[in-house]
PDB file of N, CA, C and O in Angstrom:
ATOM      1  N   UNK A   1      -5.040  39.479 -32.812  1.00  0.00           N
ATOM      2  CA  UNK A   1      -5.052  39.042 -34.204  1.00  0.00           C
ATOM      3  C   UNK A   1      -5.316  37.541 -34.252  1.00  0.00           C
ATOM      4  O   UNK A   1      -4.773  36.777 -33.455  1.00  0.00           O
ATOM      5  N   UNK A   2      -6.139  37.141 -35.176  1.00  0.00           N
ATOM      6  CA  UNK A   2      -6.491  35.742 -35.361  1.00  0.00           C
ATOM      7  C   UNK A   2      -5.748  35.230 -36.597  1.00  0.00           C
ATOM      8  O   UNK A   2      -5.825  35.835 -37.666  1.00  0.00           O
ATOM      9  N   UNK A   3      -5.040  34.131 -36.450  1.00  0.00           N
ATOM     10  CA  UNK A   3      -4.277  33.585 -37.576  1.00  0.00           C
ATOM     11  C   UNK A   3      -5.199  32.830 -38.535  1.00  0.00           C
ATOM     12  O   UNK A   3      -6.275  32.384 -38.136  1.00  0.00           O
ATOM     13  N   UNK A   4      -4.789  32.686 -39.782  1.00  0.00           N
ATOM     14  CA  UNK A   4      -5.566  31.885 -40.725  1.00  0.00           C
ATOM     15  C   UNK A   4      -5.792  30.455 -40.224  1.00  0.00           C
ATOM     16  O   UNK A   4      -6.860  29.884 -40.444  1.00  0.00           O
ATOM     17  N   UNK A   5      -4.798  29.878 -39.556  1.00  0.00           N
ATOM     18  CA  UNK A   5      -4.960  28.528 -39.013  1.00  0.00           C
ATOM     19  C   UNK A   5      -6.043  28.476 -37.945  1.00  0.00           C
ATOM     20  O   UNK A   5      -6.787  27.499 -37.857  1.00  0.00           O
ATOM     21  N   UNK A   6      -6.134  29.532 -37.128  1.00  0.00           N
ATOM     22  CA  UNK A   6      -7.173  29.589 -36.107  1.00  0.00           C
ATOM     23  C   UNK A   6      -8.555  29.707 -36.741  1.00  0.00           C
ATOM     24  O   UNK A   6      -9.501  29.061 -36.292  1.00  0.00           O
ATOM     25  N   UNK A   7      -8.674  30.528 -37.782  1.00  0.00           N
ATOM     26  CA  UNK A   7      -9.953  30.674 -38.484  1.00  0.00           C
ATOM     27  C   UNK A   7     -10.359  29.323 -39.079  1.00  0.00           C
ATOM     28  O   UNK A   7     -11.511  28.906 -38.959  1.00  0.00           O
ATOM     29  N   UNK A   8      -9.408  28.648 -39.716  1.00  0.00           N
ATOM     30  CA  UNK A   8      -9.687  27.329 -40.289  1.00  0.00           C
ATOM     31  C   UNK A   8     -10.166  26.366 -39.207  1.00  0.00           C
ATOM     32  O   UNK A   8     -11.140  25.642 -39.414  1.00  0.00           O
ATOM     33  N   UNK A   9      -9.505  26.347 -38.071  1.00  0.00           N
ATOM     34  CA  UNK A   9      -9.875  25.439 -36.979  1.00  0.00           C
ATOM     35  C   UNK A   9     -11.279  25.744 -36.458  1.00  0.00           C
ATOM     36  O   UNK A   9     -12.048  24.826 -36.172  1.00  0.00           O
ATOM     37  N   UNK A  10     -11.611  27.024 -36.334  1.00  0.00           N
ATOM     38  CA  UNK A  10     -12.950  27.401 -35.849  1.00  0.00           C
ATOM     39  C   UNK A  10     -14.034  26.934 -36.816  1.00  0.00           C
ATOM     40  O   UNK A  10     -15.081  26.441 -36.396  1.00  0.00           O
ATOM     41  N   UNK A  11     -13.776  27.092 -38.106  1.00  0.00           N
ATOM     42  CA  UNK A  11     -14.758  26.658 -39.102  1.00  0.00           C
ATOM     43  C   UNK A  11     -14.902  25.148 -39.067  1.00  0.00           C
ATOM     44  O   UNK A  11     -16.012  24.630 -39.186  1.00  0.00           O
ATOM     45  N   UNK A  12     -13.798  24.437 -38.905  1.00  0.00           N
ATOM     46  CA  UNK A  12     -13.858  22.976 -38.882  1.00  0.00           C
ATOM     47  C   UNK A  12     -14.561  22.431 -37.633  1.00  0.00           C
ATOM     48  O   UNK A  12     -15.055  21.304 -37.649  1.00  0.00           O
ATOM     49  N   UNK A  13     -14.610  23.215 -36.562  1.00  0.00           N
ATOM     50  CA  UNK A  13     -15.397  22.801 -35.398  1.00  0.00           C
ATOM     51  C   UNK A  13     -16.875  22.794 -35.770  1.00  0.00           C
ATOM     52  O   UNK A  13     -17.607  21.877 -35.398  1.00  0.00           O
ATOM     53  N   UNK A  14     -17.309  23.807 -36.497  1.00  0.00           N
ATOM     54  CA  UNK A  14     -18.713  23.936 -36.911  1.00  0.00           C
ATOM     55  C   UNK A  14     -19.046  23.002 -38.077  1.00  0.00           C
ATOM     56  O   UNK A  14     -20.142  22.446 -38.145  1.00  0.00           O
ATOM     57  N   UNK A  15     -18.080  22.836 -38.997  1.00  0.00           N
ATOM     58  CA  UNK A  15     -18.290  22.019 -40.197  1.00  0.00           C
ATOM     59  C   UNK A  15     -17.099  21.058 -40.291  1.00  0.00           C
ATOM     60  O   UNK A  15     -16.159  21.316 -41.043  1.00  0.00           O
ATOM     61  N   UNK A  16     -17.130  19.951 -39.533  1.00  0.00           N
ATOM     62  CA  UNK A  16     -15.958  19.074 -39.409  1.00  0.00           C
ATOM     63  C   UNK A  16     -15.406  18.497 -40.714  1.00  0.00           C
ATOM     64  O   UNK A  16     -14.200  18.284 -40.830  1.00  0.00           O
ATOM     65  N   UNK A  17     -16.267  18.245 -41.687  1.00  0.00           N
ATOM     66  CA  UNK A  17     -15.797  17.610 -42.921  1.00  0.00           C
ATOM     67  C   UNK A  17     -15.358  18.616 -43.977  1.00  0.00           C
ATOM     68  O   UNK A  17     -15.096  18.241 -45.120  1.00  0.00           O
ATOM     69  N   UNK A  18     -15.275  19.885 -43.607  1.00  0.00           N
ATOM     70  CA  UNK A  18     -14.994  20.938 -44.582  1.00  0.00           C
ATOM     71  C   UNK A  18     -13.532  20.978 -44.992  1.00  0.00           C
ATOM     72  O   UNK A  18     -12.629  20.686 -44.207  1.00  0.00           O
ATOM     73  N   UNK A  19     -13.331  21.351 -46.252  1.00  0.00           N
ATOM     74  CA  UNK A  19     -12.013  21.740 -46.757  1.00  0.00           C
ATOM     75  C   UNK A  19     -12.030  23.263 -46.700  1.00  0.00           C
ATOM     76  O   UNK A  19     -12.905  23.893 -47.294  1.00  0.00           O
ATOM     77  N   UNK A  20     -11.077  23.859 -45.997  1.00  0.00           N
ATOM     78  CA  UNK A  20     -11.093  25.301 -45.749  1.00  0.00           C
ATOM     79  C   UNK A  20      -9.786  25.925 -46.208  1.00  0.00           C
ATOM     80  O   UNK A  20      -8.703  25.418 -45.916  1.00  0.00           O
ATOM     81  N   UNK A  21      -9.904  27.037 -46.933  1.00  0.00           N
ATOM     82  CA  UNK A  21      -8.745  27.849 -47.313  1.00  0.00           C
ATOM     83  C   UNK A  21      -8.971  29.246 -46.753  1.00  0.00           C
ATOM     84  O   UNK A  21     -10.028  29.838 -46.970  1.00  0.00           O
ATOM     85  N   UNK A  22      -7.989  29.775 -46.038  1.00  0.00           N
ATOM     86  CA  UNK A  22      -8.108  31.101 -45.430  1.00  0.00           C
ATOM     87  C   UNK A  22      -6.910  31.946 -45.857  1.00  0.00           C
ATOM     88  O   UNK A  22      -5.763  31.506 -45.777  1.00  0.00           O
ATOM     89  N   UNK A  23      -7.195  33.159 -46.308  1.00  0.00           N
ATOM     90  CA  UNK A  23      -6.138  34.094 -46.707  1.00  0.00           C
ATOM     91  C   UNK A  23      -6.407  35.430 -46.014  1.00  0.00           C
ATOM     92  O   UNK A  23      -7.545  35.896 -45.965  1.00  0.00           O
ATOM     93  N   UNK A  24      -5.352  36.036 -45.484  1.00  0.00           N
ATOM     94  CA  UNK A  24      -5.441  37.391 -44.931  1.00  0.00           C
ATOM     95  C   UNK A  24      -4.145  38.121 -45.217  1.00  0.00           C
ATOM     96  O   UNK A  24      -3.066  37.528 -45.199  1.00  0.00           O
ATOM     97  N   UNK A  25      -4.258  39.400 -45.479  1.00  0.00           N
ATOM     98  CA  UNK A  25      -3.054  40.194 -45.701  1.00  0.00           C
ATOM     99  C   UNK A  25      -2.716  41.045 -44.484  1.00  0.00           C
ATOM    100  O   UNK A  25      -1.594  41.536 -44.360  1.00  0.00           O
ATOM    101  N   UNK A  26      -3.692  41.223 -43.575  1.00  0.00           N
ATOM    102  CA  UNK A  26      -3.460  42.117 -42.444  1.00  0.00           C
ATOM    103  C   UNK A  26      -3.925  41.564 -41.093  1.00  0.00           C
ATOM    104  O   UNK A  26      -3.802  42.246 -40.076  1.00  0.00           O
ATOM    105  N   UNK A  27      -4.453  40.348 -41.070  1.00  0.00           N
ATOM    106  CA  UNK A  27      -4.899  39.760 -39.815  1.00  0.00           C
ATOM    107  C   UNK A  27      -6.252  40.249 -39.328  1.00  0.00           C
ATOM    108  O   UNK A  27      -6.697  39.854 -38.250  1.00  0.00           O
ATOM    109  N   UNK A  28      -6.913  41.098 -40.096  1.00  0.00           N
ATOM    110  CA  UNK A  28      -8.240  41.592 -39.742  1.00  0.00           C
ATOM    111  C   UNK A  28      -9.266  41.328 -40.841  1.00  0.00           C
ATOM    112  O   UNK A  28     -10.454  41.168 -40.562  1.00  0.00           O
ATOM    113  N   UNK A  29      -8.809  41.283 -42.077  1.00  0.00           N
ATOM    114  CA  UNK A  29      -9.676  41.056 -43.236  1.00  0.00           C
ATOM    115  C   UNK A  29      -9.301  39.698 -43.831  1.00  0.00           C
ATOM    116  O   UNK A  29      -8.132  39.440 -44.118  1.00  0.00           O
ATOM    117  N   UNK A  30     -10.289  38.846 -44.010  1.00  0.00           N
ATOM    118  CA  UNK A  30     -10.035  37.476 -44.444  1.00  0.00           C
ATOM    119  C   UNK A  30     -10.844  37.143 -45.685  1.00  0.00           C
ATOM    120  O   UNK A  30     -11.937  37.666 -45.903  1.00  0.00           O
ATOM    121  N   UNK A  31     -10.282  36.266 -46.481  1.00  0.00           N
ATOM    122  CA  UNK A  31     -10.993  35.642 -47.594  1.00  0.00           C
ATOM    123  C   UNK A  31     -10.997  34.155 -47.304  1.00  0.00           C
ATOM    124  O   UNK A  31      -9.949  33.556 -47.064  1.00  0.00           O
ATOM    125  N   UNK A  32     -12.184  33.559 -47.327  1.00  0.00           N
ATOM    126  CA  UNK A  32     -12.334  32.166 -46.941  1.00  0.00           C
ATOM    127  C   UNK A  32     -13.092  31.405 -48.021  1.00  0.00           C
ATOM    128  O   UNK A  32     -14.115  31.865 -48.528  1.00  0.00           O
ATOM    129  N   UNK A  33     -12.566  30.233 -48.359  1.00  0.00           N
ATOM    130  CA  UNK A  33     -13.271  29.291 -49.238  1.00  0.00           C
ATOM    131  C   UNK A  33     -13.543  28.048 -48.412  1.00  0.00           C
ATOM    132  O   UNK A  33     -12.634  27.476 -47.812  1.00  0.00           O
ATOM    133  N   UNK A  34     -14.810  27.634 -48.386  1.00  0.00           N
ATOM    134  CA  UNK A  34     -15.194  26.448 -47.626  1.00  0.00           C
ATOM    135  C   UNK A  34     -15.923  25.496 -48.561  1.00  0.00           C
ATOM    136  O   UNK A  34     -16.892  25.873 -49.219  1.00  0.00           O
ATOM    137  N   UNK A  35     -15.444  24.259 -48.610  1.00  0.00           N
ATOM    138  CA  UNK A  35     -16.048  23.224 -49.452  1.00  0.00           C
ATOM    139  C   UNK A  35     -16.540  22.114 -48.524  1.00  0.00           C
ATOM    140  O   UNK A  35     -15.768  21.563 -47.739  1.00  0.00           O
ATOM    141  N   UNK A  36     -17.834  21.792 -48.621  1.00  0.00           N
ATOM    142  CA  UNK A  36     -18.382  20.750 -47.749  1.00  0.00           C
ATOM    143  C   UNK A  36     -19.661  20.172 -48.333  1.00  0.00           C
ATOM    144  O   UNK A  36     -20.455  20.889 -48.942  1.00  0.00           O
ATOM    145  N   UNK A  37     -19.858  18.861 -48.141  1.00  0.00           N
ATOM    146  CA  UNK A  37     -21.121  18.264 -48.565  1.00  0.00           C
ATOM    147  C   UNK A  37     -22.302  18.728 -47.716  1.00  0.00           C
ATOM    148  O   UNK A  37     -23.451  18.545 -48.121  1.00  0.00           O
ATOM    149  N   UNK A  38     -22.051  19.323 -46.553  1.00  0.00           N
ATOM    150  CA  UNK A  38     -23.144  19.812 -45.712  1.00  0.00           C
ATOM    151  C   UNK A  38     -23.912  20.944 -46.406  1.00  0.00           C
ATOM    152  O   UNK A  38     -25.045  21.243 -46.028  1.00  0.00           O
ATOM    153  N   UNK A  39     -23.309  21.566 -47.405  1.00  0.00           N
ATOM    154  CA  UNK A  39     -23.962  22.650 -48.132  1.00  0.00           C
ATOM    155  C   UNK A  39     -24.989  22.153 -49.159  1.00  0.00           C
ATOM    156  O   UNK A  39     -25.773  22.945 -49.683  1.00  0.00           O
ATOM    157  N   UNK A  40     -24.985  20.853 -49.447  1.00  0.00           N
ATOM    158  CA  UNK A  40     -25.933  20.282 -50.412  1.00  0.00           C
ATOM    159  C   UNK A  40     -27.367  20.655 -50.024  1.00  0.00           C
ATOM    160  O   UNK A  40     -27.781  20.454 -48.883  1.00  0.00           O
ATOM    161  N   UNK A  41     -28.111  21.195 -50.976  1.00  0.00           N
ATOM    162  CA  UNK A  41     -29.518  21.501 -50.764  1.00  0.00           C
ATOM    163  C   UNK A  41     -29.784  22.764 -49.964  1.00  0.00           C
ATOM    164  O   UNK A  41     -30.942  23.108 -49.730  1.00  0.00           O
ATOM    165  N   UNK A  42     -28.738  23.460 -49.540  1.00  0.00           N
ATOM    166  CA  UNK A  42     -28.912  24.694 -48.778  1.00  0.00           C
ATOM    167  C   UNK A  42     -28.727  25.903 -49.696  1.00  0.00           C
ATOM    168  O   UNK A  42     -27.920  25.882 -50.626  1.00  0.00           O
ATOM    169  N   UNK A  43     -29.492  26.949 -49.411  1.00  0.00           N
ATOM    170  CA  UNK A  43     -29.326  28.197 -50.148  1.00  0.00           C
ATOM    171  C   UNK A  43     -28.006  28.844 -49.746  1.00  0.00           C
ATOM    172  O   UNK A  43     -27.458  28.538 -48.687  1.00  0.00           O
ATOM    173  N   UNK A  44     -27.503  29.726 -50.580  1.00  0.00           N
ATOM    174  CA  UNK A  44     -26.222  30.381 -50.344  1.00  0.00           C
ATOM    175  C   UNK A  44     -26.189  31.076 -48.985  1.00  0.00           C
ATOM    176  O   UNK A  44     -25.195  30.979 -48.264  1.00  0.00           O
ATOM    177  N   UNK A  45     -27.257  31.769 -48.635  1.00  0.00           N
ATOM    178  CA  UNK A  45     -27.282  32.468 -47.345  1.00  0.00           C
ATOM    179  C   UNK A  45     -27.193  31.474 -46.189  1.00  0.00           C
ATOM    180  O   UNK A  45     -26.560  31.772 -45.176  1.00  0.00           O
ATOM    181  N   UNK A  46     -27.807  30.314 -46.317  1.00  0.00           N
ATOM    182  CA  UNK A  46     -27.715  29.290 -45.272  1.00  0.00           C
ATOM    183  C   UNK A  46     -26.295  28.742 -45.165  1.00  0.00           C
ATOM    184  O   UNK A  46     -25.810  28.473 -44.066  1.00  0.00           O
ATOM    185  N   UNK A  47     -25.640  28.581 -46.294  1.00  0.00           N
ATOM    186  CA  UNK A  47     -24.251  28.114 -46.303  1.00  0.00           C
ATOM    187  C   UNK A  47     -23.357  29.122 -45.575  1.00  0.00           C
ATOM    188  O   UNK A  47     -22.528  28.748 -44.746  1.00  0.00           O
ATOM    189  N   UNK A  48     -23.538  30.393 -45.897  1.00  0.00           N
ATOM    190  CA  UNK A  48     -22.712  31.433 -45.289  1.00  0.00           C
ATOM    191  C   UNK A  48     -23.001  31.562 -43.796  1.00  0.00           C
ATOM    192  O   UNK A  48     -22.092  31.835 -43.012  1.00  0.00           O
ATOM    193  N   UNK A  49     -24.251  31.369 -43.399  1.00  0.00           N
ATOM    194  CA  UNK A  49     -24.593  31.421 -41.978  1.00  0.00           C
ATOM    195  C   UNK A  49     -23.838  30.359 -41.196  1.00  0.00           C
ATOM    196  O   UNK A  49     -23.390  30.619 -40.080  1.00  0.00           O
ATOM    197  N   UNK A  50     -23.689  29.173 -41.760  1.00  0.00           N
ATOM    198  CA  UNK A  50     -22.934  28.116 -41.087  1.00  0.00           C
ATOM    199  C   UNK A  50     -21.488  28.554 -40.846  1.00  0.00           C
ATOM    200  O   UNK A  50     -20.927  28.310 -39.777  1.00  0.00           O
ATOM    201  N   UNK A  51     -20.901  29.195 -41.838  1.00  0.00           N
ATOM    202  CA  UNK A  51     -19.514  29.648 -41.713  1.00  0.00           C
ATOM    203  C   UNK A  51     -19.423  30.789 -40.701  1.00  0.00           C
ATOM    204  O   UNK A  51     -18.553  30.773 -39.830  1.00  0.00           O
ATOM    205  N   UNK A  52     -20.304  31.768 -40.806  1.00  0.00           N
ATOM    206  CA  UNK A  52     -20.254  32.907 -39.887  1.00  0.00           C
ATOM    207  C   UNK A  52     -20.546  32.497 -38.455  1.00  0.00           C
ATOM    208  O   UNK A  52     -20.003  33.098 -37.528  1.00  0.00           O
ATOM    209  N   UNK A  53     -21.386  31.490 -38.244  1.00  0.00           N
ATOM    210  CA  UNK A  53     -21.630  30.993 -36.888  1.00  0.00           C
ATOM    211  C   UNK A  53     -20.342  30.512 -36.244  1.00  0.00           C
ATOM    212  O   UNK A  53     -20.164  30.643 -35.033  1.00  0.00           O
ATOM    213  N   UNK A  54     -19.456  29.964 -37.034  1.00  0.00           N
ATOM    214  CA  UNK A  54     -18.197  29.422 -36.520  1.00  0.00           C
ATOM    215  C   UNK A  54     -17.257  30.509 -36.003  1.00  0.00           C
ATOM    216  O   UNK A  54     -16.458  30.254 -35.103  1.00  0.00           O
ATOM    217  N   UNK A  55     -17.343  31.704 -36.557  1.00  0.00           N
ATOM    218  CA  UNK A  55     -16.409  32.767 -36.168  1.00  0.00           C
ATOM    219  C   UNK A  55     -17.149  33.959 -35.545  1.00  0.00           C
ATOM    220  O   UNK A  55     -16.621  35.069 -35.482  1.00  0.00           O
ATOM    221  N   UNK A  56     -18.350  33.711 -35.098  1.00  0.00           N
ATOM    222  CA  UNK A  56     -19.226  34.754 -34.569  1.00  0.00           C
ATOM    223  C   UNK A  56     -18.580  35.571 -33.442  1.00  0.00           C
ATOM    224  O   UNK A  56     -18.651  36.799 -33.459  1.00  0.00           O
ATOM    225  N   UNK A  57     -17.961  34.918 -32.479  1.00  0.00           N
ATOM    226  CA  UNK A  57     -17.352  35.627 -31.351  1.00  0.00           C
ATOM    227  C   UNK A  57     -16.247  36.560 -31.823  1.00  0.00           C
ATOM    228  O   UNK A  57     -16.147  37.695 -31.357  1.00  0.00           O
ATOM    229  N   UNK A  58     -15.425  36.091 -32.736  1.00  0.00           N
ATOM    230  CA  UNK A  58     -14.326  36.908 -33.238  1.00  0.00           C
ATOM    231  C   UNK A  58     -14.839  38.109 -34.032  1.00  0.00           C
ATOM    232  O   UNK A  58     -14.222  39.174 -34.013  1.00  0.00           O
ATOM    233  N   UNK A  59     -15.951  37.944 -34.720  1.00  0.00           N
ATOM    234  CA  UNK A  59     -16.550  39.065 -35.447  1.00  0.00           C
ATOM    235  C   UNK A  59     -17.108  40.091 -34.453  1.00  0.00           C
ATOM    236  O   UNK A  59     -16.926  41.295 -34.637  1.00  0.00           O
ATOM    237  N   UNK A  60     -17.783  39.619 -33.407  1.00  0.00           N
ATOM    238  CA  UNK A  60     -18.398  40.521 -32.434  1.00  0.00           C
ATOM    239  C   UNK A  60     -17.357  41.294 -31.630  1.00  0.00           C
ATOM    240  O   UNK A  60     -17.584  42.450 -31.273  1.00  0.00           O
ATOM    241  N   UNK A  61     -16.224  40.669 -31.343  1.00  0.00           N
ATOM    242  CA  UNK A  61     -15.178  41.336 -30.564  1.00  0.00           C
ATOM    243  C   UNK A  61     -14.276  42.210 -31.427  1.00  0.00           C
ATOM    244  O   UNK A  61     -13.481  42.987 -30.897  1.00  0.00           O
ATOM    245  N   UNK A  62     -14.386  42.094 -32.738  1.00  0.00           N
ATOM    246  CA  UNK A  62     -13.560  42.874 -33.642  1.00  0.00           C
ATOM    247  C   UNK A  62     -12.227  42.225 -33.968  1.00  0.00           C
ATOM    248  O   UNK A  62     -11.420  42.808 -34.692  1.00  0.00           O
ATOM    249  N   UNK A  63     -11.979  41.024 -33.447  1.00  0.00           N
ATOM    250  CA  UNK A  63     -10.738  40.320 -33.776  1.00  0.00           C
ATOM    251  C   UNK A  63     -10.671  40.031 -35.271  1.00  0.00           C
ATOM    252  O   UNK A  63      -9.598  40.039 -35.874  1.00  0.00           O
ATOM    253  N   UNK A  64     -11.839  39.776 -35.856  1.00  0.00           N
ATOM    254  CA  UNK A  64     -11.970  39.663 -37.312  1.00  0.00           C
ATOM    255  C   UNK A  64     -12.860  40.818 -37.741  1.00  0.00           C
ATOM    256  O   UNK A  64     -14.031  40.887 -37.367  1.00  0.00           O
ATOM    257  N   UNK A  65     -12.299  41.717 -38.522  1.00  0.00           N
ATOM    258  CA  UNK A  65     -13.043  42.906 -38.937  1.00  0.00           C
ATOM    259  C   UNK A  65     -13.990  42.589 -40.096  1.00  0.00           C
ATOM    260  O   UNK A  65     -15.131  43.052 -40.116  1.00  0.00           O
ATOM    261  N   UNK A  66     -13.517  41.810 -41.049  1.00  0.00           N
ATOM    262  CA  UNK A  66     -14.318  41.501 -42.226  1.00  0.00           C
ATOM    263  C   UNK A  66     -13.889  40.160 -42.803  1.00  0.00           C
ATOM    264  O   UNK A  66     -12.727  39.765 -42.709  1.00  0.00           O
ATOM    265  N   UNK A  67     -14.856  39.470 -43.403  1.00  0.00           N
ATOM    266  CA  UNK A  67     -14.538  38.184 -44.008  1.00  0.00           C
ATOM    267  C   UNK A  67     -15.395  37.986 -45.254  1.00  0.00           C
ATOM    268  O   UNK A  67     -16.624  38.036 -45.202  1.00  0.00           O
ATOM    269  N   UNK A  68     -14.717  37.763 -46.365  1.00  0.00           N
ATOM    270  CA  UNK A  68     -15.393  37.419 -47.608  1.00  0.00           C
ATOM    271  C   UNK A  68     -15.472  35.894 -47.664  1.00  0.00           C
ATOM    272  O   UNK A  68     -14.460  35.207 -47.531  1.00  0.00           O
ATOM    273  N   UNK A  69     -16.672  35.378 -47.860  1.00  0.00           N
ATOM    274  CA  UNK A  69     -16.885  33.929 -47.809  1.00  0.00           C
ATOM    275  C   UNK A  69     -17.359  33.424 -49.164  1.00  0.00           C
ATOM    276  O   UNK A  69     -18.251  34.000 -49.788  1.00  0.00           O
ATOM    277  N   UNK A  70     -16.741  32.337 -49.600  1.00  0.00           N
ATOM    278  CA  UNK A  70     -17.217  31.593 -50.767  1.00  0.00           C
ATOM    279  C   UNK A  70     -17.428  30.162 -50.307  1.00  0.00           C
ATOM    280  O   UNK A  70     -16.533  29.546 -49.727  1.00  0.00           O
ATOM    281  N   UNK A  71     -18.615  29.640 -50.569  1.00  0.00           N
ATOM    282  CA  UNK A  71     -18.932  28.274 -50.156  1.00  0.00           C
ATOM    283  C   UNK A  71     -19.294  27.446 -51.382  1.00  0.00           C
ATOM    284  O   UNK A  71     -19.891  27.937 -52.341  1.00  0.00           O
ATOM    285  N   UNK A  72     -18.912  26.174 -51.317  1.00  0.00           N
ATOM    286  CA  UNK A  72     -19.151  25.263 -52.434  1.00  0.00           C
ATOM    287  C   UNK A  72     -19.487  23.871 -51.900  1.00  0.00           C
ATOM    288  O   UNK A  72     -18.989  23.451 -50.855  1.00  0.00           O
ATOM    289  N   UNK A  73     -20.334  23.174 -52.635  1.00  0.00           N
ATOM    290  CA  UNK A  73     -20.452  21.737 -52.434  1.00  0.00           C
ATOM    291  C   UNK A  73     -19.241  21.125 -53.140  1.00  0.00           C
ATOM    292  O   UNK A  73     -18.636  21.786 -53.985  1.00  0.00           O
ATOM    293  N   UNK A  74     -18.873  19.894 -52.822  1.00  0.00           N
ATOM    294  CA  UNK A  74     -17.733  19.289 -53.529  1.00  0.00           C
ATOM    295  C   UNK A  74     -17.917  19.292 -55.052  1.00  0.00           C
ATOM    296  O   UNK A  74     -16.966  19.541 -55.794  1.00  0.00           O
ATOM    297  N   UNK A  75     -19.123  19.019 -55.506  1.00  0.00           N
ATOM    298  CA  UNK A  75     -19.389  19.005 -56.952  1.00  0.00           C
ATOM    299  C   UNK A  75     -19.221  20.407 -57.550  1.00  0.00           C
ATOM    300  O   UNK A  75     -18.602  20.562 -58.603  1.00  0.00           O
ATOM    301  N   UNK A  76     -19.768  21.421 -56.885  1.00  0.00           N
ATOM    302  CA  UNK A  76     -19.643  22.789 -57.383  1.00  0.00           C
ATOM    303  C   UNK A  76     -18.178  23.238 -57.359  1.00  0.00           C
ATOM    304  O   UNK A  76     -17.744  23.977 -58.243  1.00  0.00           O
ATOM    305  N   UNK A  77     -17.417  22.796 -56.356  1.00  0.00           N
ATOM    306  CA  UNK A  77     -15.998  23.142 -56.262  1.00  0.00           C
ATOM    307  C   UNK A  77     -15.233  22.566 -57.447  1.00  0.00           C
ATOM    308  O   UNK A  77     -14.394  23.249 -58.034  1.00  0.00           O
ATOM    309  N   UNK A  78     -15.514  21.321 -57.798  1.00  0.00           N
ATOM    310  CA  UNK A  78     -14.837  20.708 -58.950  1.00  0.00           C
ATOM    311  C   UNK A  78     -15.149  21.495 -60.220  1.00  0.00           C
ATOM    312  O   UNK A  78     -14.259  21.723 -61.039  1.00  0.00           O
ATOM    313  N   UNK A  79     -16.390  21.906 -60.388  1.00  0.00           N
ATOM    314  CA  UNK A  79     -16.770  22.701 -61.566  1.00  0.00           C
ATOM    315  C   UNK A  79     -16.068  24.044 -61.546  1.00  0.00           C
ATOM    316  O   UNK A  79     -15.589  24.505 -62.582  1.00  0.00           O
ATOM    317  N   UNK A  80     -15.999  24.681 -60.385  1.00  0.00           N
ATOM    318  CA  UNK A  80     -15.368  25.994 -60.278  1.00  0.00           C
ATOM    319  C   UNK A  80     -13.888  25.926 -60.594  1.00  0.00           C
ATOM    320  O   UNK A  80     -13.348  26.825 -61.239  1.00  0.00           O
ATOM    321  N   UNK A  81     -13.231  24.875 -60.149  1.00  0.00           N
ATOM    322  CA  UNK A  81     -11.787  24.719 -60.421  1.00  0.00           C
ATOM    323  C   UNK A  81     -11.533  24.559 -61.907  1.00  0.00           C
ATOM    324  O   UNK A  81     -10.500  25.006 -62.403  1.00  0.00           O
ATOM    325  N   UNK A  82     -12.445  23.935 -62.625  1.00  0.00           N
ATOM    326  CA  UNK A  82     -12.236  23.694 -64.053  1.00  0.00           C
ATOM    327  C   UNK A  82     -12.423  24.957 -64.876  1.00  0.00           C
ATOM    328  O   UNK A  82     -11.898  25.052 -65.985  1.00  0.00           O
ATOM    329  N   UNK A  83     -13.171  25.941 -64.345  1.00  0.00           N
ATOM    330  CA  UNK A  83     -13.414  27.171 -65.095  1.00  0.00           C
ATOM    331  C   UNK A  83     -12.345  28.218 -64.850  1.00  0.00           C
ATOM    332  O   UNK A  83     -12.327  29.248 -65.524  1.00  0.00           O
ATOM    333  N   UNK A  84     -11.448  27.976 -63.895  1.00  0.00           N
ATOM    334  CA  UNK A  84     -10.400  28.962 -63.585  1.00  0.00           C
ATOM    335  C   UNK A  84      -9.200  28.740 -64.448  1.00  0.00           C
ATOM    336  O   UNK A  84      -8.215  29.470 -64.334  1.00  0.00           O
TER     337      UNK A  84
END
């Protein structure tokens, strides 16, 4: 089982300046929010690829069964927080 802290650390290795939130209810299915300026100018699929690259080994071995990813630039994150 991979802890939320471990998932956060793996993502931060790939995207060092990221703000990362990880939630899991069972240790196999995760919901992740990643906020980083590195996403500026990138399409959504490119943003998600950066995140999935960080946890690729855990996905391939089955340590992480599924992960829902939401990515934001800092500006988009501020807008998203205001609409909630």
